[in-house]
C-alpha positions as CSV (number, residue, x, y, z in Angstrom):
1,M,-111.0,-134.7,-72.7
2,K,-112.5,-131.8,-71.0
3,L,-112.7,-133.9,-67.8
4,I,-109.0,-134.7,-68.0
5,S,-108.2,-131.2,-68.5
6,A,-110.2,-130.1,-65.7
7,T,-108.7,-132.7,-63.5
8,F,-105.2,-131.8,-64.5
9,F,-106.0,-128.2,-63.9
10,A,-107.3,-129.1,-60.5
11,V,-104.2,-131.1,-59.7
12,V,-102.0,-128.2,-60.9
13,L,-103.9,-125.9,-58.8
14,A,-103.6,-128.2,-55.8
15,A,-100.0,-128.6,-56.2
16,T,-99.5,-124.9,-56.6
17,G,-101.6,-124.1,-53.5
18,A,-99.5,-126.8,-51.6
19,A,-96.3,-125.2,-52.7
20,R,-97.6,-121.7,-51.8
21,Q,-98.7,-122.9,-48.4
22,A,-95.4,-124.5,-47.7
23,A,-93.7,-121.4,-48.7
24,G,-96.1,-119.3,-46.6
25,E,-95.4,-121.5,-43.6
26,Q,-91.8,-121.1,-44.0
27,T,-92.1,-117.4,-44.2
28,M,-94.3,-117.3,-41.2
29,S,-91.9,-119.5,-39.3
30,R,-89.1,-117.1,-40.1
31,V,-91.2,-114.1,-39.1
32,S,-92.2,-115.7,-35.9
33,R,-88.6,-116.5,-35.0
34,S,-87.5,-113.0,-35.8
35,A,-90.4,-111.5,-33.8
36,E,-89.5,-113.8,-30.9
37,Q,-85.9,-112.7,-31.1
38,E,-87.0,-109.0,-31.2
39,L,-89.3,-109.7,-28.3
40,A,-86.7,-111.3,-26.2
41,K,-84.3,-108.5,-27.0
42,S,-86.9,-105.9,-26.1
43,I,-87.8,-107.8,-22.9
44,E,-84.1,-107.9,-22.0
45,E,-83.7,-104.1,-22.7
46,L,-86.8,-103.6,-20.6
47,N,-85.4,-105.6,-17.8
48,Q,-82.2,-103.7,-18.1
49,L,-84.1,-100.3,-18.1
50,R,-86.1,-101.5,-15.1
51,Q,-82.9,-102.4,-13.4
52,R,-81.4,-99.1,-14.3
53,I,-84.6,-97.3,-13.0
54,S,-84.6,-99.3,-9.9
55,N,-80.9,-98.4,-9.4
56,E,-81.5,-94.7,-10.0
57,K,-84.8,-94.5,-8.1
58,I,-83.3,-94.7,-4.6
59,P,-80.9,-91.7,-4.9
60,L,-83.6,-89.6,-6.5
61,A,-86.0,-90.5,-3.7
62,Q,-83.4,-89.8,-1.2
63,E,-82.6,-86.5,-2.8
64,L,-86.3,-85.7,-3.0
65,T,-86.6,-86.4,0.7
66,N,-83.7,-84.1,1.4
67,V,-85.2,-81.4,-0.7
68,E,-88.5,-81.7,1.0
69,E,-86.8,-81.5,4.4
70,R,-84.9,-78.5,3.2
71,L,-88.2,-77.0,2.0
72,T,-89.8,-77.6,5.3
73,Q,-86.8,-76.0,7.1
74,L,-87.0,-73.0,4.8
75,R,-90.7,-72.6,5.4
76,Q,-90.0,-72.6,9.2
77,E,-87.3,-70.1,8.7
78,H,-89.6,-67.9,6.5
79,E,-92.3,-68.1,9.2
80,K,-89.8,-67.1,11.8
81,T,-88.5,-64.3,9.6
82,S,-92.0,-63.0,8.9
83,R,-92.7,-62.9,12.6
84,L,-89.5,-61.0,13.2
85,V,-90.3,-58.6,10.3
86,D,-93.8,-58.0,11.7
87,S,-92.3,-57.5,15.2
88,G,-89.7,-55.1,13.7
89,N,-92.3,-53.1,11.7
90,L,-94.3,-52.8,14.9
91,E,-91.2,-51.6,16.8
92,I,-90.3,-49.2,13.9
93,S,-93.8,-47.7,14.1
94,S,-93.6,-47.3,17.8
95,T,-90.1,-45.9,17.5
96,K,-91.2,-43.4,14.8
97,V,-94.1,-42.3,17.1
98,E,-91.8,-41.9,19.9
99,M,-89.2,-40.1,17.8
100,K,-91.9,-37.7,16.5
101,A,-92.9,-36.9,20.1
102,R,-89.3,-36.4,21.1
103,Q,-88.7,-34.3,18.1
104,D,-91.8,-32.1,18.9
105,E,-90.5,-31.8,22.4
106,L,-87.1,-30.8,21.2
107,T,-88.6,-28.3,18.8
108,Y,-90.8,-26.8,21.5
109,V,-87.8,-26.5,23.9
110,S,-85.8,-25.0,21.2
111,N,-88.5,-22.4,20.4
112,L,-88.7,-21.6,24.2
113,L,-84.8,-21.1,24.3
114,D,-84.9,-18.9,21.3
115,E,-87.8,-16.9,22.5
116,Y,-86.0,-16.6,25.8
117,A,-82.8,-15.3,24.1
118,R,-84.7,-12.7,22.1
119,T,-86.8,-11.6,25.1
120,F,-83.7,-11.5,27.3
121,E,-82.0,-9.1,24.9
122,S,-84.8,-6.6,25.3
123,K,-85.2,-6.9,29.0
124,V,-81.5,-6.3,30.1
125,N,-79.8,-3.0,30.0
126,V,-78.0,-2.2,26.7
127,S,-74.6,-2.0,28.5
128,E,-74.8,-5.7,29.6
129,L,-74.8,-6.8,25.9
130,Q,-71.1,-6.0,26.0
131,Y,-70.3,-9.1,28.0
132,C,-73.3,-11.4,27.2
133,G,-74.1,-10.1,23.7
134,E,-72.0,-12.8,21.9
135,A,-73.8,-15.6,23.8
136,I,-77.2,-14.0,22.9
137,E,-76.3,-13.7,19.2
138,S,-75.0,-17.3,19.1
139,A,-78.2,-18.5,20.7
140,K,-80.3,-16.5,18.3
141,Q,-78.5,-17.8,15.3
142,A,-78.5,-21.4,16.5
143,T,-82.1,-22.0,15.1
144,E,-81.5,-20.2,11.9
145,N,-78.2,-22.0,11.0
146,N,-79.1,-25.1,9.1
147,T,-75.5,-26.4,9.0
148,L,-75.4,-27.0,12.8
149,S,-76.4,-30.3,14.2
150,L,-79.0,-30.6,16.8
151,P,-76.5,-31.2,19.6
152,E,-74.5,-28.1,18.5
153,K,-77.7,-26.0,18.5
154,F,-78.6,-27.1,22.0
155,S,-75.0,-26.6,23.2
156,R,-75.2,-22.9,22.1
157,Q,-78.6,-22.4,23.7
158,T,-77.6,-24.1,27.0
159,T,-74.4,-22.0,27.0
160,F,-76.5,-18.9,26.8
161,T,-78.8,-20.2,29.5
162,D,-75.7,-20.7,31.7
163,V,-74.7,-17.1,31.0
164,T,-78.1,-15.7,32.0
165,I,-78.1,-17.7,35.2
166,K,-74.6,-16.4,36.1
167,R,-75.8,-12.9,35.3
168,L,-78.9,-13.4,37.6
169,I,-76.6,-14.5,40.5
170,D,-74.1,-11.7,39.9
171,A,-77.0,-9.1,39.7
172,I,-78.1,-9.8,43.2
173,G,-77.2,-6.7,45.2
174,G,-75.8,-4.9,42.2
175,L,-73.6,-5.7,39.1
176,R,-70.3,-4.1,38.1
177,F,-68.3,-4.8,35.0
178,A,-65.9,-3.1,32.6
179,G,-67.2,-1.8,29.3
180,V,-67.2,1.0,26.8
181,G,-69.6,3.9,26.5
182,V,-70.1,7.0,24.3
183,D,-70.3,10.5,25.7
184,L,-72.4,13.3,24.4
185,T,-69.7,14.4,21.8
186,G,-69.6,11.0,20.3
187,A,-66.2,10.0,21.8
188,V,-65.7,6.4,23.0
189,A,-65.0,6.2,26.7
190,H,-63.7,3.1,28.6
191,G,-64.7,2.7,32.1
192,Q,-66.8,0.7,34.7
193,F,-70.5,0.0,34.6
194,A,-72.7,-0.4,37.7
195,I,-76.2,-1.7,37.5
196,I,-78.6,-1.5,40.4
197,G,-82.0,-2.8,39.6
198,P,-83.3,-0.8,36.5
199,V,-80.6,1.9,36.8
200,A,-77.3,1.6,35.0
201,L,-74.4,4.0,35.8
202,F,-71.0,4.6,34.2
203,R,-67.7,5.8,35.4
204,G,-65.0,6.6,32.9
205,D,-61.3,5.7,33.4
206,G,-59.3,8.5,34.7
207,G,-62.3,10.7,35.6
208,G,-63.7,10.6,32.1
209,A,-67.3,10.5,31.1
210,T,-69.5,9.7,34.1
211,G,-73.2,9.6,34.4
212,L,-76.4,7.8,33.6
213,V,-76.4,5.1,30.9
214,V,-78.9,5.7,28.1
215,P,-79.5,3.2,25.3
216,Q,-78.8,4.1,21.7
217,S,-80.8,2.6,19.0
218,G,-78.9,0.2,16.8
219,S,-75.7,0.2,19.0
220,T,-74.5,-1.9,21.8
221,R,-72.5,1.1,23.1
222,P,-74.7,3.2,25.3
223,L,-74.8,6.9,25.6
224,I,-73.4,8.4,28.8
225,R,-75.6,11.3,30.0
226,P,-74.0,13.3,32.9
227,L,-76.1,14.5,35.7
228,E,-75.9,17.6,37.8
229,G,-74.5,18.6,41.1
230,A,-74.1,16.1,44.0
231,M,-75.7,13.4,41.9
232,Q,-72.6,13.3,39.6
233,L,-70.3,12.9,42.5
234,G,-72.5,10.2,44.1
235,I,-72.4,8.2,40.8
236,A,-68.6,8.3,40.7
237,S,-68.2,7.0,44.4
238,L,-70.9,4.4,43.8
239,V,-69.3,2.9,40.6
240,D,-65.8,3.1,42.0
241,G,-66.3,1.7,45.5
242,G,-69.5,-0.3,45.0
243,S,-71.3,1.5,47.8
244,G,-72.9,4.9,48.1
245,L,-76.1,6.8,47.8
246,L,-78.5,6.2,44.9
247,P,-81.5,8.6,44.4
248,L,-84.8,6.9,44.8
249,D,-87.2,7.2,42.0
250,P,-90.8,6.4,43.3
251,S,-92.2,7.1,39.8
252,R,-90.7,3.8,38.5
253,G,-88.3,5.5,36.0
254,A,-90.7,8.3,34.8
255,A,-88.9,11.0,36.6
256,L,-85.4,9.7,35.6
257,K,-86.5,9.4,32.0
258,A,-87.9,13.0,32.1
259,L,-84.5,14.1,33.6
260,V,-82.6,12.4,30.9
261,Q,-84.8,13.7,28.1
262,K,-84.9,17.2,29.6
263,T,-83.5,19.7,27.2
264,N,-83.7,23.5,26.3
265,I,-83.7,25.7,23.3
266,K,-80.0,26.4,23.6
267,H,-79.1,22.7,23.6
268,I,-81.3,22.2,20.5
269,F,-79.7,25.3,18.8
270,E,-76.2,23.9,19.5
271,K,-77.2,20.5,18.1
272,G,-78.5,22.1,14.9
273,G,-75.0,23.0,13.7
274,P,-73.7,26.2,12.2
275,I,-76.7,26.6,9.8
276,M,-78.7,27.6,12.9
277,W,-77.0,31.1,13.0
278,P,-78.4,32.2,9.6
279,L,-81.7,30.7,10.6
280,L,-81.6,32.7,13.9
281,L,-80.9,35.9,11.9
282,A,-83.8,35.1,9.6
283,S,-86.2,34.4,12.5
284,I,-85.1,37.7,14.3
285,L,-85.6,39.7,11.1
286,A,-89.0,38.2,10.5
287,M,-90.1,38.7,14.0
288,A,-88.8,42.4,14.1
289,T,-90.6,43.0,10.8
290,A,-93.8,41.5,11.9
291,L,-93.8,43.4,15.2
292,E,-93.0,46.7,13.4
293,R,-95.9,46.1,11.0
294,V,-98.3,45.2,13.7
295,F,-97.5,48.5,15.5
296,F,-97.8,50.3,12.2
297,L,-101.2,48.9,11.6
298,M,-102.3,49.6,15.1
299,G,-101.2,53.3,14.6
300,E,-103.0,53.5,11.3
301,R,-106.1,52.1,12.9
302,I,-105.9,54.7,15.7
303,K,-105.5,57.4,13.0
304,R,-108.6,56.4,11.1
305,D,-111.0,59.4,11.0
306,P,-114.2,58.7,9.2
307,T,-115.5,62.1,10.3
308,A,-112.8,63.9,8.6
309,L,-113.5,62.0,5.3
310,D,-117.2,62.9,5.5
311,R,-116.2,66.6,6.1
312,F,-113.8,66.3,3.1
313,F,-116.5,65.0,0.8
314,T,-118.9,67.6,2.1
315,A,-116.5,70.4,1.3
316,V,-115.9,69.0,-2.2
317,T,-119.7,68.7,-2.8
318,Q,-120.1,72.4,-1.9
319,G,-117.2,73.4,-4.2
320,D,-115.0,74.4,-1.4
321,T,-111.8,72.9,-2.8
322,D,-109.5,74.9,-0.5
323,G,-111.4,73.8,2.6
324,A,-111.2,70.2,1.5
325,I,-107.5,70.5,0.9
326,G,-107.1,72.1,4.3
327,I,-109.0,69.2,6.0
328,S,-106.7,66.8,4.2
329,K,-103.5,68.5,5.5
330,T,-104.7,68.5,9.1
331,S,-105.9,64.9,9.0
332,K,-103.8,61.8,9.7
333,F,-106.1,59.4,7.9
334,Y,-104.3,58.1,4.9
335,V,-107.4,58.1,2.7
336,V,-108.1,61.8,3.3
337,R,-104.4,62.6,2.7
338,A,-104.4,60.8,-0.6
339,L,-107.6,62.5,-1.7
340,G,-106.3,65.9,-0.6
341,Y,-103.1,65.5,-2.6
342,A,-105.1,64.4,-5.7
343,L,-107.5,67.4,-5.3
344,Q,-104.6,69.7,-4.9
345,H,-103.2,68.6,-8.3
346,K,-106.4,68.2,-10.1
347,E,-105.5,70.8,-12.6
348,Q,-102.6,68.7,-13.9
349,S,-104.4,65.3,-13.9
350,L,-106.8,64.2,-11.2
351,A,-106.6,60.5,-12.2
352,N,-102.8,60.4,-12.2
353,A,-102.7,62.3,-9.0
354,L,-105.0,59.8,-7.4
355,L,-102.8,56.9,-8.7
356,F,-99.7,58.6,-7.4
357,A,-101.2,59.3,-4.0
358,Q,-102.6,55.7,-3.8
359,A,-99.1,54.4,-4.6
360,Q,-97.4,56.5,-2.0
361,E,-99.9,55.5,0.7
362,L,-99.8,51.7,-0.3
363,K,-95.9,51.9,-0.2
364,R,-96.2,52.5,3.5
365,F,-98.5,49.4,3.8
366,R,-96.1,47.3,1.6
367,R,-93.1,48.0,3.6
368,G,-91.6,44.8,5.2
369,I,-93.7,42.4,3.1
370,S,-90.7,41.8,0.8
371,I,-88.6,40.9,3.9
372,L,-91.2,38.4,5.1
373,D,-91.4,36.9,1.6
374,T,-87.7,36.5,1.5
375,V,-87.6,34.8,4.9
376,I,-90.4,32.5,3.9
377,T,-88.4,31.4,0.8
378,L,-85.0,31.4,2.5
379,A,-85.7,29.6,5.7
380,P,-86.7,26.2,4.2
381,L,-83.7,26.4,1.9
382,L,-81.4,27.0,4.8
383,G,-83.1,24.1,6.7
384,L,-82.5,21.9,3.6
385,L,-78.9,23.0,3.5
386,G,-78.6,22.0,7.1
387,T,-80.0,18.7,6.3
388,V,-77.5,18.0,3.6
389,T,-74.5,19.1,5.7
390,G,-75.8,17.0,8.7
391,M,-76.3,13.9,6.5
392,M,-72.9,14.5,4.9
393,G,-71.3,14.5,8.4
394,S,-73.2,11.3,9.3
395,F,-72.2,9.4,6.1
396,S,-68.6,10.5,6.4
397,L,-68.5,8.9,9.9
398,I,-70.2,5.8,8.5
399,G,-67.5,5.5,5.9
400,G,-64.8,6.0,8.5
401,D,-65.1,5.5,12.3
402,L,-67.9,3.0,13.1
403,S,-67.2,3.1,16.8
404,A,-68.9,6.5,17.3
405,P,-72.7,5.8,16.8
406,G,-73.5,8.9,18.9
407,A,-71.7,11.1,16.4
408,I,-73.6,9.4,13.5
409,T,-76.9,10.1,15.2
410,G,-75.7,13.6,16.1
411,G,-75.4,14.4,12.4
412,I,-78.9,13.0,11.7
413,A,-80.2,15.1,14.7
414,E,-78.4,18.2,13.2
415,A,-80.2,17.6,9.9
416,L,-83.6,17.2,11.4
417,I,-83.3,20.1,13.8
418,A,-82.2,22.4,10.9
419,T,-85.1,21.3,8.8
420,A,-87.6,21.7,11.6
421,F,-86.4,25.2,12.4
422,G,-86.4,26.3,8.8
423,L,-89.9,25.1,8.2
424,G,-91.1,26.5,11.6
425,I,-89.7,30.0,10.6
426,A,-91.3,29.8,7.2
427,I,-94.7,28.7,8.6
428,T,-94.5,31.3,11.3
429,S,-93.6,34.1,8.9
430,L,-96.4,33.1,6.5
431,L,-99.1,34.1,8.9
432,P,-98.1,37.8,9.2
433,F,-97.2,37.8,5.5
434,N,-100.8,36.9,4.5
435,F,-102.2,39.2,7.2
436,L,-100.2,42.2,5.8
437,N,-101.1,41.4,2.3
438,T,-104.8,41.4,3.3
439,R,-104.5,44.7,5.2
440,M,-102.8,46.2,2.2
441,E,-105.5,45.1,-0.2
442,D,-108.1,46.5,2.3
443,A,-106.3,49.9,2.2
444,R,-106.1,49.7,-1.7
445,H,-109.9,49.0,-1.9
446,E,-110.6,51.8,0.6
447,I,-108.5,54.4,-1.4
448,E,-109.9,53.3,-4.7
449,S,-113.5,53.6,-3.5
450,A,-112.8,57.0,-2.1
451,A,-111.0,58.0,-5.2
452,A,-113.9,56.9,-7.5
453,Q,-116.3,59.0,-5.3
454,L,-114.0,62.0,-5.6
455,E,-113.9,61.8,-9.4
456,L,-117.7,61.8,-9.4
457,L,-117.9,64.9,-7.2
458,V,-115.2,66.9,-9.0
459,R,-116.8,68.9,-11.9
460,P,-114.2,70.4,-14.2
461,T,-115.1,72.9,-17.0
462,L,-115.8,71.9,-20.7
463,S,-112.7,73.3,-22.3
464,V,-109.3,72.3,-23.4
465,V,-106.8,74.3,-21.4
466,P,-103.2,73.9,-20.9
467,A,-102.4,72.7,-17.5
468,P,-100.3,75.1,-15.4
469,A,-96.7,74.4,-14.7
470,P,-96.1,72.1,-11.7
471,A,-95.1,74.0,-8.6
472,Q,-93.6,72.6,-5.5
473,S,-96.2,73.0,-2.8
474,N,-94.9,73.9,0.6
475,H,-97.7,71.9,2.2
476,S,-97.3,68.8,-0.1
477,T,-97.2,65.5,1.8
478,Y,-95.2,63.7,-1.0
479,P,-91.7,64.3,-2.4
480,A,-91.0,66.5,-5.5
481,H,-90.1,63.6,-7.8
482,G,-93.7,62.4,-7.6
483,V,-95.3,65.6,-9.0
484,I,-97.1,65.1,-12.2
485,H,-96.0,67.1,-15.2
486,P,-98.6,69.4,-16.9
487,Q,-100.4,68.0,-19.9
488,P,-103.3,69.5,-21.8
489,K,-106.5,67.6,-21.3
490,L,-110.2,67.8,-22.2
491,V,-112.6,68.5,-19.4
492,K,-116.3,69.1,-19.3
493,S,-118.4,71.2,-17.0
């Protein structure tokens, strides 16, 4: 039984395995067919893709070839451009170096022309600036004006150079041209200039200002300084006709300059203005006072008599009052006179009499000192007043007529002259003023010393007595108003 079951179970298992195998084979067959179909489809798609790739490969290769050719061409152009750039940079560097050299040359030439213009202005006569001054200023300002281009600057400088060359050609043998000058009064005169070497002459229209041309500081209009005698007539004919006699100056201008600058005290006085008259009066007063005081001191020195002073003190020592008074009346020595007057009035007050006599004698020495003191104070103030009036005149001309620089400088000269004269008078008067003060102090000390000695020699009595009434002495040296009134006093023997 068990065997049958096992056999049956084995048969069933065999049948089941056969069935599963048949089913598996069918499944595998279907899968195989499906895989084959998918493979065939994939192969077909692959072939189509290959065909498509092969169809697209040729244009891309051709395009790649074209791009490579273009790249090669661009590389060649780049190399050519690089060579051109390098060559251009080299040329630019060379050009810059050359431009720098040319710029330095232009700057050097411009500086030479500028220096030439400025030097030329100082070398020519001031009257020549009236016809070439504009070209000089234009050339001088060319280097300073930054708005001008380089050609414009050189145009101005070369124009000035042409003017100077023309001037050099015209100056051979003498140069004449019309212009304007200023006479000594400050008036503007139109006329003709004539330049012969370093000498410039001027002839005014209608016989006006004629003479030597002298430059004025800060003005293009020169001062016309007339000469004297035949030289003035020679200048007129030389300027008018272009020929004539010209004085030769072998000192190379020194004598001519000395002639032009020659002046005198009268000319300076007139240039100082109206304030010079009070200054003249002050100077005369100071001089007269100083001379009078000098003669007075000389006379007092002659009158000095030390012997009479010794005799006076000897008489006083011996108690001979009348003899001492007699000596003082006959002596001209101021010390003896003062002591004699005091001794004559000792009964009233010896000390007061000495002070009065001293004051009267010193008054003679003090005479004139106040005048010198006034002049010393007044003269600088008058000079300052002249300075103010002169400057006022100059500034009034500056505010009005600018065409008269000579008058402007004349006002300044007036101010300086008045100041110089005022200070000169004060300084000159100060010397005799101090000298007179010194001599007056010497006289004071001499009288005081003699008075002190007299007081020691006089021995009054020890009593209180009323002083006698003052009496006018017929022999008194001093006026009655100086007599001391009697006062009681205590004296001792």
